[in-house]
Structures are given as C-alpha cells and as structure tokens.
C-alpha positions, 0 to 999 in steps of 0.5 A: 284110707283107714289104717288098722292093726290084726293080730293072727294065731299062725304056730297052732298045736294040740298043747303047750308041751309039743312047742317046749313052753312059751306057748298060750291057749286060745280063747280058753279051748283046747288050742294053744298058740306060740307064733303071732304075726302082728300087722297093720294094713291099710285097704286091705293091703299089709303094709307092716308085718312082724312075728311075735311070741308071747314074751315078745308080743308086748314090746312088739305092740309098743312099736305099733304106730301110736294110734293103734297100740290100744287096739292092738292090746285089745285084740292080744287080750281077746286072744288070750282070754277064756270065753266063758259058757255062752249064757242060753235060756236052755242052759249054759253052753260050755265053750271050752272043747266045740261044740256041735250044731246039727242042722234041721231044715225044713225047706223044700230046696235047701241045696242038701237035703230039702224036704227030706225032714219035713215030715218028721222033725222030731224023728231027726232031732232025737237023732242028732241029739242021741248022736250028741248035737249040742244044739239044733239049729232050725231053718225054714229059708234056703240060703243057697245062690238063686234060691227064691225069697221065702214070705215070712208067713210061709217061713213061720208055718215051716219052722214053728212045727219043728221049733215046738218039736225040738223043745219038747225033745230037750233040745237047745234050740238055735233059729235060722232066720234073718226076719224080725217077724220069723224070730219074734214067733221062733222065741215065742215058740221056745227058740234059745238062739238067733242065727242070722246069715246077714247079721242083723242087716236085712231086716231093721227089726231084727236087732230090736227083737233080739236085743228086748229077748236077751237071746245069744246071736249068730252074725255072719259075713254074707257080702249082700246083706243089706244091699237088696243085692242078695245074701251072694252078691258083691262079694269083691275082696282087697283081702279077704281074710281081713276084709271079713274080719272088719265087716264082722267088726263092724256087725259086732258093733252095730249089734252092741249098739243097738243093745244086744250085749257082748257076752251073747254075740257069736260070729261067723266068717259065712264060709260059702257065701259070696266066696271063691274057692281061693276065697274060702280056703283063705278064710278057712287058713286063717280063721285063729285070725277072728279070735281076736274079735273077742267073740265065740266062733261059729263054723259051717262049712258042711256039704258046701260046694267048694268040697265038690270042687276040690274034689272029683265034683263030689255031689251033696251025697259025697261031702262027708269026708270033705265036711269032716276035714272042714270041721277038723280045720275050724276045730285047730283052729280053736272055733268053738261051735261047727254047723253041721248035718252029719252029726254023729260022724263030725261028733266022732271026729272031735272026740277023738280030736280031744282025745288025742289033745288030752294025750299030748297034754299027758305026754310029757315024759317023752320029751326031751329035756330043756 
C-alpha cells in the first residue's frame, strides 16, 4: 500500500497581522495561513500527523520518512508560490484575487436553469459581463445525476451559437464539454479554455486536442469519469479529501504526459459529483489542501443539491444564500475561480470580502505591541 504525504493549511486568516505575524500567503492570493498539518497516510488512513508553522515546517519535513521528504518539500513550495495570471488566448486572467465564472447553459434539461437562456444567450452573456464575470462557461450537456447523454452533433449545435455570441460581446470563454469533437469545434469558434468534468478521461481524443491548441484546461474530479458508469458512479472513498487529492494529482500527471503545459492546468474537486452531503462538506472545509498540488483551483457549488439538504429542502430557485456561502468558503480557502449562476450577487460578495481584507491589512495600528 502506497504511503503518501499531505500538507494542509489549517489556520486561515485575512492578513498576517491577524495572526501576529508568522503567517504565509497562500498561492499569492488574499488569504494567509500560519498552522499546517503534515500528514502521512496509507490507503486513505492517516498514520502520522503533526502541526507545523512556517518557522518549523522545514524541520518537520526533514523528519518525514526518506521517501516522502522531497514530495513534502515540493508541496510546501506549491503552497507558498504565487500563481501567475492564467495565460489565456483572450488575455491573461489575474489570479491574485478570486475571479467569478458565469454559467451559460445551452441545455434544455440543466438542473438549475434548463432552457432558460437558449433563446437569448447574448442578453444573458452581456448581463453577466456587466455584473462582473471575468469569464463565461458555455455548456451544451447537462451533467446532473440521471441526465440523458447528448450526441456530440447536438452538443456542437447548442454551443457554437453561444460561443460565437460570447466572442462577439468580448467575453473570455470557457467551454464545458468532455468530448474532443465538441472541444475542437468550440475552439475553432473562439473558445479560450476547456472545462472538462471528466478530466480528459471520457474521450481519448480530448487530451491531444487541448495539447495542440495550447489552451488552459480545467480538470474536474468525477469518480465515474472514464469508467462507463457515468460521472457520478463509483463514489467510494477511504478518505474523501485525500482520495480526491490523489485523483487530481493523477489527472494532472496524465495531462502533463499528454503534452499539456503545467501553467495551463486548473483543478476542480468536483463538488456534488459522486459525493454524499458529508463528503461535499469535507471537501469544502478542506479546500486549502489542494493548493499543495501547485495549480489554480476552480470550485462550482452554485445552487447544488446540498444547499437544499442543509436548509429546508430549498428548491433550486431559492438557493442563493447557500450559493453565496459556498462561494465565500471557497474564497476564504484561496480558490481562484468561482463558477456560479448568480454573477451579480457573487461579485458583490467577493468585492465586500476583498474590502474587508484590505481593511485588515491596513489595521496594524489596532494591534497591541508584541
């Protein structure tokens, strides 16, 4: 059974002053951390766990078993490195603050807004851009549990008009698809980023398309990806946080082996895909761990079923408060891209969240002398 090491930021704060110094900035974003769990696990079972601070982390890593020291040091470097802007053909996307990705579904059966914007994608795209979306994610297939599969010809017919519309209004365009032919058609029409919920596993032609295009790709965790069981199948976990971490590391390594550049890879833990309510909560509470993989993080929890499960079985159109809460949890963990339906409200929440952090950075005079 393989033994692995994991470094998880624990004490997140809006400024280093909040922790009386000694904190480090996580991934170059607007969050800091002082305390870190150094864990060794075998088969999902944690066999060793210590706490470290930036002052003691080097010594703690040196005490790891010899076969884990280099990986531990690599993860520490990833946690503290500044993520550069994402190199997108439509223009670099800064990652020093959370960016909001607006959802443009061109599907008649999406769980949240099926068919609502198919007739006027331009109007909705313009609304989201005016509201502050940094990029728009166009999708032509519903990936909710039980959704019928879509023939790639139909998917292409759905997404091309929306991609062309988004290009016309000047949007940075992400294409939500897991099929190589759809990826190529969307890229030819002007898409800038591929967002694959199967992490390039469902279509063997996908990785070559992305590598040849040189565009960024989002690799999302879905336990059934590439298995023929459906995206939501096979969700058995020994330790969901560590299992998803390992799965994304393997997906990243496959992408690198296929010729996709490391600075073009974004990772998504796949909230709501093949996970229980408890599993989703564990992932949301442990999101900062994934920075140790060294790539920007995307989180999409908007309007998902878990919100209704946590509050009064709220229907999809009454999950805004929960969606904002999930978005703020992702921001507080340092995640760089937040995928949402309600752009205006999320951008407002993000801007207030950033303003509070600016205030914390300027508030040195209120701290007692040490």
